[in-house]
C-alpha positions as CSV (number, residue, x, y, z in Angstrom):
1,Q,79.6,-35.5,208.2
2,V,83.2,-35.3,207.1
3,Q,84.6,-32.5,204.8
4,L,88.0,-33.0,202.6
5,V,89.7,-30.1,201.2
6,E,92.7,-31.1,199.3
7,S,95.2,-28.7,197.8
8,G,98.8,-29.5,196.3
9,G,99.5,-31.2,193.1
10,G,100.1,-29.6,189.7
11,T,102.9,-30.5,187.1
12,A,106.2,-32.1,187.7
13,Q,109.0,-33.9,185.3
14,S,109.3,-37.5,185.1
15,G,111.5,-38.3,188.3
16,G,110.1,-35.2,190.2
17,S,108.4,-35.0,193.3
18,L,104.8,-33.5,194.5
19,S,102.8,-33.8,197.7
20,L,99.1,-33.6,198.2
21,S,97.2,-32.4,201.5
22,C,93.7,-33.3,202.1
23,V,92.4,-31.2,205.4
24,V,89.8,-33.2,207.2
25,S,87.4,-31.4,209.3
26,G,83.4,-32.6,210.6
27,N,82.6,-35.4,212.3
28,I,86.4,-37.0,212.2
29,F,86.0,-39.1,215.0
30,K,83.6,-41.7,213.4
31,T,86.5,-41.6,210.2
32,N,88.4,-44.9,210.6
33,V,90.3,-44.9,207.1
34,L,91.7,-42.2,205.0
35,G,93.3,-42.5,201.7
36,W,94.0,-41.3,198.3
37,F,92.7,-42.4,195.4
38,R,93.7,-41.6,191.3
39,Q,91.6,-41.7,188.3
40,I,93.3,-42.0,184.9
41,P,91.2,-41.2,182.1
42,W,89.4,-44.2,180.5
43,R,90.3,-46.3,183.7
44,Q,88.5,-46.9,187.5
45,R,89.3,-44.9,190.1
46,E,91.9,-46.9,191.9
47,M,93.6,-46.8,195.4
48,V,96.8,-45.1,195.4
49,A,97.4,-45.3,199.4
50,T,95.4,-45.7,202.9
51,I,96.1,-45.1,206.4
52,Q,94.1,-46.0,209.2
53,R,93.6,-43.0,211.2
54,N,94.2,-44.3,214.8
55,V,96.4,-47.0,214.7
56,E,98.2,-45.5,211.4
57,F,98.5,-48.9,209.4
58,T,99.4,-47.5,205.9
59,R,98.5,-49.7,202.7
60,Y,99.6,-48.9,199.1
61,A,99.3,-49.9,195.3
62,D,101.9,-51.9,194.0
63,S,102.5,-49.4,191.3
64,V,103.4,-46.6,193.8
65,R,105.1,-48.6,197.1
66,G,108.5,-46.9,197.8
67,R,107.8,-44.4,195.9
68,F,104.6,-42.4,197.5
69,T,104.2,-42.3,201.6
70,I,101.1,-41.3,203.2
71,S,100.8,-39.9,206.3
72,N,98.5,-38.4,208.9
73,D,99.0,-35.4,211.0
74,R,96.9,-35.7,213.7
75,A,97.1,-32.3,215.1
76,T,96.2,-30.7,211.9
77,N,93.9,-33.2,210.7
78,T,95.6,-33.3,207.5
79,V,96.3,-36.3,205.3
80,K,99.1,-36.0,202.9
81,L,100.8,-38.1,200.2
82,Q,104.2,-37.5,199.4
83,M,105.3,-38.8,195.8
84,T,108.8,-39.0,194.6
85,S,109.9,-40.7,191.6
86,L,107.1,-39.5,189.6
87,Q,106.2,-41.2,186.5
88,P,103.7,-39.9,183.3
89,E,101.5,-43.1,184.3
90,D,101.1,-41.5,187.8
91,S,99.2,-38.5,186.0
92,G,95.5,-38.2,186.6
93,T,92.9,-36.7,189.0
94,Y,93.5,-37.5,192.5
95,Y,91.2,-37.7,195.3
96,C,90.8,-37.6,199.1
97,N,89.0,-40.1,200.5
98,A,87.4,-40.9,204.2
99,R,85.8,-43.9,205.4
100,T,83.7,-44.3,208.8
101,Y,84.1,-47.4,210.8
102,E,80.3,-47.8,208.9
103,G,82.0,-48.1,205.8
104,V,80.4,-44.7,204.6
105,E,82.6,-42.8,202.3
106,T,83.1,-38.9,201.6
107,W,85.5,-37.8,198.8
108,G,87.2,-34.7,198.3
109,R,86.7,-32.6,195.0
110,G,90.1,-34.0,193.4
111,I,93.2,-32.9,192.3
112,V,95.2,-32.9,189.1
113,V,98.5,-34.1,188.8
114,T,100.5,-34.2,185.7
115,V,103.5,-35.6,185.1
116,S,105.4,-34.7,182.0
117,P,107.7,-37.3,180.5
């Protein structure tokens, strides 16, 4: 089993930057994809960015491409999301996600990001 501990986030002004970190522990060798998702009130949870752990292939939602960067630090088993040019619509609860080769998913507890106009 994999455990995920998120940190970072908080409040930023429009145009500002924030970063999120997620430390992955446990049986990480079964993990294929790591990622960040977010949930905005009254909307379904959506993918923000993902990275394949071994080959570091990345995917981004259209709404964040060019502004957010996901990375995986193998030395510390930390997946990071660097967010720049933040907009109020980026506000929400961000969740770290790990998916195994078998498709089993683990979620972090969530961390709040608030972007003021």
